[in-house]
N, CA, C and O atoms as CSV, one atom per row, in Angstrom:
chain,resi,resn,atom,element,x,y,z
A,1,UNK,N,N,90.124,5.728,7.816
A,1,UNK,CA,C,90.731,5.316,9.065
A,1,UNK,C,C,91.759,4.263,8.738
A,1,UNK,O,O,91.445,3.239,8.132
A,2,UNK,N,N,92.993,4.516,9.141
A,2,UNK,CA,C,94.051,3.538,8.915
A,2,UNK,C,C,94.805,3.292,10.224
A,2,UNK,O,O,94.890,4.188,11.064
A,3,UNK,N,N,95.352,2.091,10.403
A,3,UNK,CA,C,96.084,1.807,11.635
A,3,UNK,C,C,97.308,2.697,11.832
A,3,UNK,O,O,97.619,3.059,12.966
A,4,UNK,N,N,98.008,3.059,10.759
A,4,UNK,CA,C,99.246,3.823,10.920
A,4,UNK,C,C,99.132,5.296,10.529
A,4,UNK,O,O,100.018,6.083,10.864
A,5,UNK,N,N,98.067,5.687,9.831
A,5,UNK,CA,C,97.943,7.081,9.392
A,5,UNK,C,C,96.760,7.818,9.988
A,5,UNK,O,O,96.462,8.931,9.556
A,6,UNK,N,N,96.079,7.244,10.958
A,6,UNK,CA,C,94.943,7.926,11.565
A,6,UNK,C,C,93.780,8.057,10.598
A,6,UNK,O,O,93.518,7.158,9.800
A,7,UNK,N,N,93.083,9.190,10.677
A,7,UNK,CA,C,91.936,9.445,9.804
A,7,UNK,C,C,92.418,10.258,8.617
A,7,UNK,O,O,93.036,11.309,8.791
A,8,UNK,N,N,92.138,9.779,7.407
A,8,UNK,CA,C,92.634,10.418,6.192
A,8,UNK,C,C,91.475,10.724,5.255
A,8,UNK,O,O,90.625,9.872,5.000
A,9,UNK,N,N,91.452,11.958,4.746
A,9,UNK,CA,C,90.514,12.362,3.706
A,9,UNK,C,C,91.329,12.552,2.441
A,9,UNK,O,O,92.113,13.495,2.335
A,10,UNK,N,N,91.142,11.649,1.473
A,10,UNK,CA,C,91.866,11.732,0.199
A,10,UNK,C,C,90.921,12.236,-0.866
A,10,UNK,O,O,89.732,11.916,-0.855
A,11,UNK,N,N,91.451,13.033,-1.795
A,11,UNK,CA,C,90.595,13.554,-2.850
A,11,UNK,C,C,91.399,13.885,-4.104
A,11,UNK,O,O,92.622,14.021,-4.073
A,12,UNK,N,N,90.670,14.007,-5.197
A,12,UNK,CA,C,91.210,14.347,-6.512
A,12,UNK,C,C,91.141,15.864,-6.655
A,12,UNK,O,O,90.067,16.416,-6.895
A,13,UNK,N,N,92.278,16.542,-6.511
A,13,UNK,CA,C,92.284,18.002,-6.462
A,13,UNK,C,C,92.098,18.676,-7.820
A,13,UNK,O,O,91.735,19.851,-7.879
A,14,UNK,N,N,92.340,17.949,-8.906
A,14,UNK,CA,C,92.259,18.600,-10.215
A,14,UNK,C,C,91.310,17.905,-11.192
A,14,UNK,O,O,91.268,18.265,-12.368
A,15,UNK,N,N,90.559,16.929,-10.729
A,15,UNK,CA,C,89.552,16.293,-11.573
A,15,UNK,C,C,90.086,15.339,-12.621
A,15,UNK,O,O,89.384,15.036,-13.586
A,16,UNK,N,N,91.327,14.850,-12.458
A,16,UNK,CA,C,91.890,13.953,-13.470
A,16,UNK,C,C,91.642,12.474,-13.168
A,16,UNK,O,O,92.122,11.602,-13.892
A,17,UNK,N,N,90.892,12.193,-12.097
A,17,UNK,CA,C,90.551,10.808,-11.783
A,17,UNK,C,C,91.496,10.118,-10.826
A,17,UNK,O,O,91.319,8.933,-10.544
A,18,UNK,N,N,92.511,10.830,-10.307
A,18,UNK,CA,C,93.469,10.233,-9.384
A,18,UNK,C,C,93.405,10.928,-8.029
A,18,UNK,O,O,93.336,12.155,-7.957
A,19,UNK,N,N,93.429,10.134,-6.949
A,19,UNK,CA,C,93.503,10.703,-5.610
A,19,UNK,C,C,94.922,11.218,-5.410
A,19,UNK,O,O,95.863,10.432,-5.308
A,20,UNK,N,N,95.076,12.537,-5.353
A,20,UNK,CA,C,96.417,13.112,-5.319
A,20,UNK,C,C,96.665,14.047,-4.137
A,20,UNK,O,O,97.763,14.583,-3.995
A,21,UNK,N,N,95.664,14.247,-3.298
A,21,UNK,CA,C,95.807,15.155,-2.167
A,21,UNK,C,C,95.142,14.521,-0.954
A,21,UNK,O,O,94.146,13.808,-1.078
A,22,UNK,N,N,95.703,14.789,0.219
A,22,UNK,CA,C,95.106,14.232,1.430
A,22,UNK,C,C,95.248,15.198,2.602
A,22,UNK,O,O,96.167,16.014,2.671
A,23,UNK,N,N,94.300,15.067,3.509
A,23,UNK,CA,C,94.371,15.729,4.813
A,23,UNK,C,C,94.247,14.613,5.828
A,23,UNK,O,O,93.450,13.695,5.639
A,24,UNK,N,N,95.026,14.673,6.909
A,24,UNK,CA,C,94.939,13.594,7.889
A,24,UNK,C,C,95.117,14.101,9.303
A,24,UNK,O,O,95.734,15.136,9.554
A,25,UNK,N,N,94.551,13.329,10.217
A,25,UNK,CA,C,94.704,13.563,11.644
A,25,UNK,C,C,95.317,12.306,12.232
A,25,UNK,O,O,94.694,11.245,12.243
A,26,UNK,N,N,96.537,12.432,12.718
A,26,UNK,CA,C,97.275,11.288,13.246
A,26,UNK,C,C,96.857,10.984,14.685
A,26,UNK,O,O,96.263,11.824,15.360
A,27,UNK,N,N,97.175,9.777,15.141
A,27,UNK,CA,C,96.980,9.396,16.533
A,27,UNK,C,C,95.571,8.942,16.877
A,27,UNK,O,O,95.287,8.684,18.047
A,28,UNK,N,N,94.687,8.836,15.906
A,28,UNK,CA,C,93.325,8.375,16.159
A,28,UNK,C,C,93.301,6.866,15.969
A,28,UNK,O,O,93.833,6.357,14.982
A,29,UNK,N,N,92.698,6.158,16.888
A,29,UNK,CA,C,92.611,4.700,16.829
A,29,UNK,C,C,91.159,4.257,16.679
A,29,UNK,O,O,90.240,4.908,17.176
A,30,UNK,N,N,90.975,3.143,15.987
A,30,UNK,CA,C,89.634,2.559,15.821
A,30,UNK,C,C,89.148,2.048,17.166
A,30,UNK,O,O,89.973,1.671,17.999
A,31,UNK,N,N,87.876,2.021,17.408
A,31,UNK,CA,C,86.816,2.349,16.445
A,31,UNK,C,C,86.527,3.854,16.418
A,31,UNK,O,O,86.695,4.548,17.420
A,32,UNK,N,N,86.100,4.334,15.276
A,32,UNK,CA,C,85.708,5.733,15.107
A,32,UNK,C,C,84.455,5.811,14.251
A,32,UNK,O,O,84.140,4.888,13.499
A,33,UNK,N,N,83.754,6.912,14.374
A,33,UNK,CA,C,82.633,7.222,13.501
A,33,UNK,C,C,83.160,8.203,12.470
A,33,UNK,O,O,83.937,9.101,12.792
A,34,UNK,N,N,82.733,8.025,11.232
A,34,UNK,CA,C,83.159,8.917,10.150
A,34,UNK,C,C,81.942,9.593,9.547
A,34,UNK,O,O,80.865,9.002,9.466
A,35,UNK,N,N,82.122,10.829,9.128
A,35,UNK,CA,C,81.040,11.596,8.506
A,35,UNK,C,C,81.613,12.355,7.318
A,35,UNK,O,O,82.677,12.969,7.403
A,36,UNK,N,N,80.886,12.299,6.212
A,36,UNK,CA,C,81.249,13.050,5.009
A,36,UNK,C,C,80.051,13.917,4.656
A,36,UNK,O,O,78.938,13.414,4.501
A,37,UNK,N,N,80.279,15.225,4.527
A,37,UNK,CA,C,79.186,16.139,4.195
A,37,UNK,C,C,79.496,16.870,2.905
A,37,UNK,O,O,80.655,17.069,2.544
A,38,UNK,N,N,78.436,17.265,2.221
A,38,UNK,CA,C,78.600,18.017,0.981
A,38,UNK,C,C,77.581,19.146,0.935
A,38,UNK,O,O,76.391,18.942,1.178
A,39,UNK,N,N,78.071,20.341,0.619
A,39,UNK,CA,C,77.231,21.499,0.369
A,39,UNK,C,C,77.707,22.096,-0.947
A,39,UNK,O,O,78.790,22.678,-1.018
A,40,UNK,N,N,76.893,21.948,-1.993
A,40,UNK,CA,C,77.341,22.389,-3.324
A,40,UNK,C,C,78.542,21.576,-3.744
A,40,UNK,O,O,78.484,20.347,-3.777
A,41,UNK,N,N,79.637,22.252,-4.069
A,41,UNK,CA,C,80.876,21.564,-4.452
A,41,UNK,C,C,81.854,21.419,-3.284
A,41,UNK,O,O,82.968,20.932,-3.476
A,42,UNK,N,N,81.457,21.832,-2.081
A,42,UNK,CA,C,82.311,21.729,-0.907
A,42,UNK,C,C,82.045,20.420,-0.168
A,42,UNK,O,O,80.906,20.123,0.191
A,43,UNK,N,N,83.101,19.642,0.055
A,43,UNK,CA,C,82.997,18.371,0.772
A,43,UNK,C,C,83.899,18.446,2.001
A,43,UNK,O,O,85.030,18.926,1.927
A,44,UNK,N,N,83.386,17.965,3.131
A,44,UNK,CA,C,84.168,17.953,4.368
A,44,UNK,C,C,84.093,16.576,4.998
A,44,UNK,O,O,83.056,15.915,4.943
A,45,UNK,N,N,85.199,16.143,5.599
A,45,UNK,CA,C,85.252,14.878,6.307
A,45,UNK,C,C,85.435,15.120,7.795
A,45,UNK,O,O,86.136,16.050,8.192
A,46,UNK,N,N,84.810,14.288,8.619
A,46,UNK,CA,C,84.863,14.421,10.068
A,46,UNK,C,C,85.045,13.043,10.695
A,46,UNK,O,O,84.733,12.025,10.078
A,47,UNK,N,N,85.552,13.019,11.925
A,47,UNK,CA,C,85.639,11.784,12.697
A,47,UNK,C,C,85.191,12.056,14.125
A,47,UNK,O,O,85.211,13.195,14.592
A,48,UNK,N,N,84.789,10.995,14.808
A,48,UNK,CA,C,84.402,11.080,16.208
A,48,UNK,C,C,84.846,9.819,16.915
A,48,UNK,O,O,84.725,8.722,16.371
A,49,UNK,N,N,85.352,9.964,18.109
A,49,UNK,CA,C,85.718,8.796,18.919
A,49,UNK,C,C,84.612,8.411,19.885
A,49,UNK,O,O,84.699,7.381,20.553
A,50,UNK,N,N,83.552,9.247,19.967
A,50,UNK,CA,C,82.456,8.929,20.883
A,50,UNK,C,C,81.085,8.886,20.206
A,50,UNK,O,O,80.088,8.564,20.853
A,51,UNK,N,N,81.025,9.205,18.916
A,51,UNK,CA,C,79.769,9.146,18.172
A,51,UNK,C,C,78.899,10.378,18.279
A,51,UNK,O,O,77.846,10.444,17.646
A,52,UNK,N,N,79.317,11.358,19.069
A,52,UNK,CA,C,78.501,12.568,19.211
A,52,UNK,C,C,79.258,13.847,18.881
A,52,UNK,O,O,78.679,14.770,18.307
A,53,UNK,N,N,80.529,13.922,19.228
A,53,UNK,CA,C,81.336,15.106,18.950
A,53,UNK,C,C,82.248,14.805,17.762
A,53,UNK,O,O,83.107,13.927,17.841
A,54,UNK,N,N,82.059,15.543,16.652
A,54,UNK,CA,C,82.818,15.290,15.436
A,54,UNK,C,C,83.855,16.386,15.204
A,54,UNK,O,O,83.589,17.565,15.437
A,55,UNK,N,N,85.033,15.986,14.745
A,55,UNK,CA,C,86.135,16.897,14.460
A,55,UNK,C,C,86.446,16.840,12.968
A,55,UNK,O,O,86.548,15.759,12.387
A,56,UNK,N,N,86.594,18.014,12.352
A,56,UNK,CA,C,86.861,18.068,10.918
A,56,UNK,C,C,88.296,17.655,10.625
A,56,UNK,O,O,89.216,17.999,11.366
A,57,UNK,N,N,88.475,16.912,9.538
A,57,UNK,CA,C,89.792,16.498,9.062
A,57,UNK,C,C,90.189,17.469,7.960
A,57,UNK,O,O,89.538,17.515,6.916
A,58,UNK,N,N,91.249,18.248,8.174
A,58,UNK,CA,C,91.653,19.247,7.189
A,58,UNK,C,C,90.589,20.326,7.054
A,58,UNK,O,O,89.847,20.605,7.996
A,59,UNK,N,N,90.523,20.925,5.876
A,59,UNK,CA,C,89.517,21.950,5.616
A,59,UNK,C,C,88.574,21.457,4.526
A,59,UNK,O,O,88.814,20.420,3.907
A,60,UNK,N,N,87.504,22.203,4.295
A,60,UNK,CA,C,86.547,21.827,3.251
A,60,UNK,C,C,87.273,21.762,1.910
A,60,UNK,O,O,88.144,22.582,1.621
A,61,UNK,N,N,86.906,20.785,1.108
A,61,UNK,CA,C,87.538,20.562,-0.190
A,61,UNK,C,C,86.578,21.006,-1.282
A,61,UNK,O,O,85.400,20.651,-1.259
A,62,UNK,N,N,87.078,21.782,-2.237
A,62,UNK,CA,C,86.258,22.208,-3.361
A,62,UNK,C,C,86.418,21.207,-4.500
A,62,UNK,O,O,87.501,21.077,-5.071
A,63,UNK,N,N,85.337,20.501,-4.828
A,63,UNK,CA,C,85.356,19.558,-5.946
A,63,UNK,C,C,84.694,20.227,-7.139
A,63,UNK,O,O,83.529,19.973,-7.445
A,64,UNK,N,N,85.454,21.087,-7.807
A,64,UNK,CA,C,84.897,21.787,-8.958
A,64,UNK,C,C,84.510,20.774,-10.021
A,64,UNK,O,O,85.238,19.813,-10.271
A,65,UNK,N,N,83.373,20.992,-10.637
A,65,UNK,CA,C,82.897,20.087,-11.675
A,65,UNK,C,C,82.148,18.881,-11.144
A,65,UNK,O,O,81.783,18.000,-11.922
A,66,UNK,N,N,81.908,18.814,-9.846
A,66,UNK,CA,C,81.170,17.680,-9.284
A,66,UNK,C,C,79.728,17.713,-9.777
A,66,UNK,O,O,79.104,18.772,-9.838
A,67,UNK,N,N,79.209,16.544,-10.126
A,67,UNK,CA,C,77.824,16.444,-10.570
A,67,UNK,C,C,76.880,16.771,-9.421
A,67,UNK,O,O,77.239,16.621,-8.253
A,68,UNK,N,N,75.686,17.211,-9.751
A,68,UNK,CA,C,74.682,17.492,-8.730
A,68,UNK,C,C,74.360,16.236,-7.940
A,68,UNK,O,O,74.182,16.298,-6.723
A,69,UNK,N,N,74.283,15.094,-8.617
A,69,UNK,CA,C,74.023,13.808,-7.974
A,69,UNK,C,C,75.279,12.962,-8.088
A,69,UNK,O,O,75.833,12.810,-9.177
A,70,UNK,N,N,75.732,12.410,-6.964
A,70,UNK,CA,C,76.924,11.566,-6.939
A,70,UNK,C,C,76.577,10.224,-6.309
A,70,UNK,O,O,75.630,10.124,-5.529
A,71,UNK,N,N,77.346,9.192,-6.648
A,71,UNK,CA,C,77.218,7.902,-5.983
A,71,UNK,C,C,77.836,8.011,-4.592
A,71,UNK,O,O,78.800,8.751,-4.393
A,72,UNK,N,N,77.288,7.287,-3.648
A,72,UNK,CA,C,77.832,7.262,-2.291
A,72,UNK,C,C,77.842,5.833,-1.798
A,72,UNK,O,O,76.986,5.030,-2.172
A,73,UNK,N,N,78.806,5.518,-0.963
A,73,UNK,CA,C,78.868,4.171,-0.430
A,73,UNK,C,C,79.982,4.039,0.579
A,73,UNK,O,O,80.606,5.027,0.965
A,74,UNK,N,N,80.230,2.817,1.003
A,74,UNK,CA,C,81.242,2.517,1.998
A,74,UNK,C,C,82.102,1.385,1.446
A,74,UNK,O,O,81.589,0.443,0.842
A,75,UNK,N,N,83.407,1.483,1.657
A,75,UNK,CA,C,84.282,0.423,1.171
A,75,UNK,C,C,85.457,0.235,2.113
A,75,UNK,O,O,85.736,1.068,2.975
A,76,UNK,N,N,86.130,-0.877,1.921
A,76,UNK,CA,C,87.321,-1.225,2.697
A,76,UNK,C,C,88.400,-1.550,1.689
A,76,UNK,O,O,88.170,-2.332,0.767
A,77,UNK,N,N,89.578,-0.962,1.848
A,77,UNK,CA,C,90.657,-1.189,0.892
A,77,UNK,C,C,92.007,-1.111,1.596
A,77,UNK,O,O,92.095,-0.696,2.752
A,78,UNK,N,N,93.047,-1.509,0.892
A,78,UNK,CA,C,94.405,-1.389,1.389
A,78,UNK,C,C,95.288,-0.895,0.257
A,78,UNK,O,O,95.134,-1.316,-0.889
A,79,UNK,N,N,96.209,-0.006,0.577
A,79,UNK,CA,C,97.166,0.473,-0.424
A,79,UNK,C,C,98.306,-0.519,-0.626
A,79,UNK,O,O,99.120,-0.353,-1.534
A,80,UNK,N,N,98.368,-1.531,0.202
A,80,UNK,CA,C,99.404,-2.552,0.129
A,80,UNK,C,C,98.730,-3.895,-0.115
A,80,UNK,O,O,98.049,-4.414,0.769
A,81,UNK,N,N,98.912,-4.461,-1.303
A,81,UNK,CA,C,98.219,-5.710,-1.640
A,81,UNK,C,C,98.733,-6.924,-0.866
A,81,UNK,O,O,98.202,-8.023,-1.028
A,82,UNK,N,N,99.745,-6.746,-0.036
A,82,UNK,CA,C,100.255,-7.847,0.773
A,82,UNK,C,C,99.620,-7.876,2.163
A,82,UNK,O,O,99.858,-8.799,2.942
A,83,UNK,N,N,98.810,-6.860,2.468
A,83,UNK,CA,C,98.184,-6.770,3.784
A,83,UNK,C,C,96.673,-6.876,3.624
A,83,UNK,O,O,96.058,-6.140,2.851
A,84,UNK,N,N,96.091,-7.807,4.368
A,84,UNK,CA,C,94.634,-7.918,4.353
A,84,UNK,C,C,94.097,-7.429,5.688
A,84,UNK,O,O,94.839,-7.300,6.662
A,85,UNK,N,N,92.829,-7.165,5.719
A,85,UNK,CA,C,92.239,-6.676,6.957
A,85,UNK,C,C,90.742,-6.878,6.945
A,85,UNK,O,O,90.182,-7.442,6.005
A,86,UNK,N,N,90.109,-6.416,7.989
A,86,UNK,CA,C,88.668,-6.489,8.079
A,86,UNK,C,C,88.135,-5.119,8.479
A,86,UNK,O,O,88.851,-4.310,9.069
A,87,UNK,N,N,86.899,-4.876,8.156
A,87,UNK,CA,C,86.239,-3.638,8.555
A,87,UNK,C,C,84.805,-3.959,8.919
A,87,UNK,O,O,84.171,-4.812,8.297
A,88,UNK,N,N,84.306,-3.286,9.911
A,88,UNK,CA,C,82.916,-3.445,10.302
A,88,UNK,C,C,82.193,-2.126,10.122
A,88,UNK,O,O,82.693,-1.081,10.539
A,89,UNK,N,N,81.041,-2.161,9.515
A,89,UNK,CA,C,80.248,-0.967,9.299
A,89,UNK,C,C,78.897,-1.178,9.973
A,89,UNK,O,O,78.235,-2.192,9.749
A,90,UNK,N,N,78.494,-0.219,10.795
A,90,UNK,CA,C,77.192,-0.301,11.437
A,90,UNK,C,C,76.606,1.096,11.530
A,90,UNK,O,O,77.338,2.086,11.553
A,91,UNK,N,N,75.314,1.169,11.583
A,91,UNK,CA,C,74.643,2.455,11.706
A,91,UNK,C,C,74.820,3.343,10.496
A,91,UNK,O,O,74.798,4.568,10.613
A,92,UNK,N,N,75.000,2.727,9.316
A,92,UNK,CA,C,75.209,3.518,8.098
A,92,UNK,C,C,73.954,4.314,7.780
A,92,UNK,O,O,72.840,3.789,7.777
A,93,UNK,N,N,74.169,5.594,7.512
A,93,UNK,CA,C,73.053,6.482,7.157
A,93,UNK,C,C,73.510,7.409,6.047
A,93,UNK,O,O,74.514,8.108,6.185
A,94,UNK,N,N,72.774,7.415,4.951
A,94,UNK,CA,C,73.030,8.340,3.857
A,94,UNK,C,C,71.792,9.216,3.725
A,94,UNK,O,O,70.701,8.728,3.429
A,95,UNK,N,N,71.972,10.512,3.947
A,95,UNK,CA,C,70.834,11.426,3.910
A,95,UNK,C,C,71.063,12.513,2.876
A,95,UNK,O,O,72.204,12.825,2.536
A,96,UNK,N,N,70.014,13.070,2.393
A,96,UNK,CA,C,70.088,14.196,1.471
A,96,UNK,C,C,69.406,15.391,2.108
A,96,UNK,O,O,68.429,15.236,2.840
A,97,UNK,N,N,69.916,16.587,1.831
A,97,UNK,CA,C,69.326,17.778,2.459
A,97,UNK,C,C,67.903,18.023,1.973
A,97,UNK,O,O,67.262,18.983,2.400
């Protein structure tokens, strides 16, 4: 979730360690709920403005070579080191099938 780019799902399309591809939905404003799901090597990102109805961002992404077990977490970052910000995380849930 970004103030100027809406909801963005960034990923490494070729496994070289760099985020080089993105799918985004513009015009979405905070606060939003975010959901990331994984089935095998397919990962999908979703957002919701009401916490109950989720909309997919782009299409499912194939992460070929993904390990069976991956680290998961939440972070706040900026692509511009001159801009600082804050983020609030609540209701965090990490589940496994």
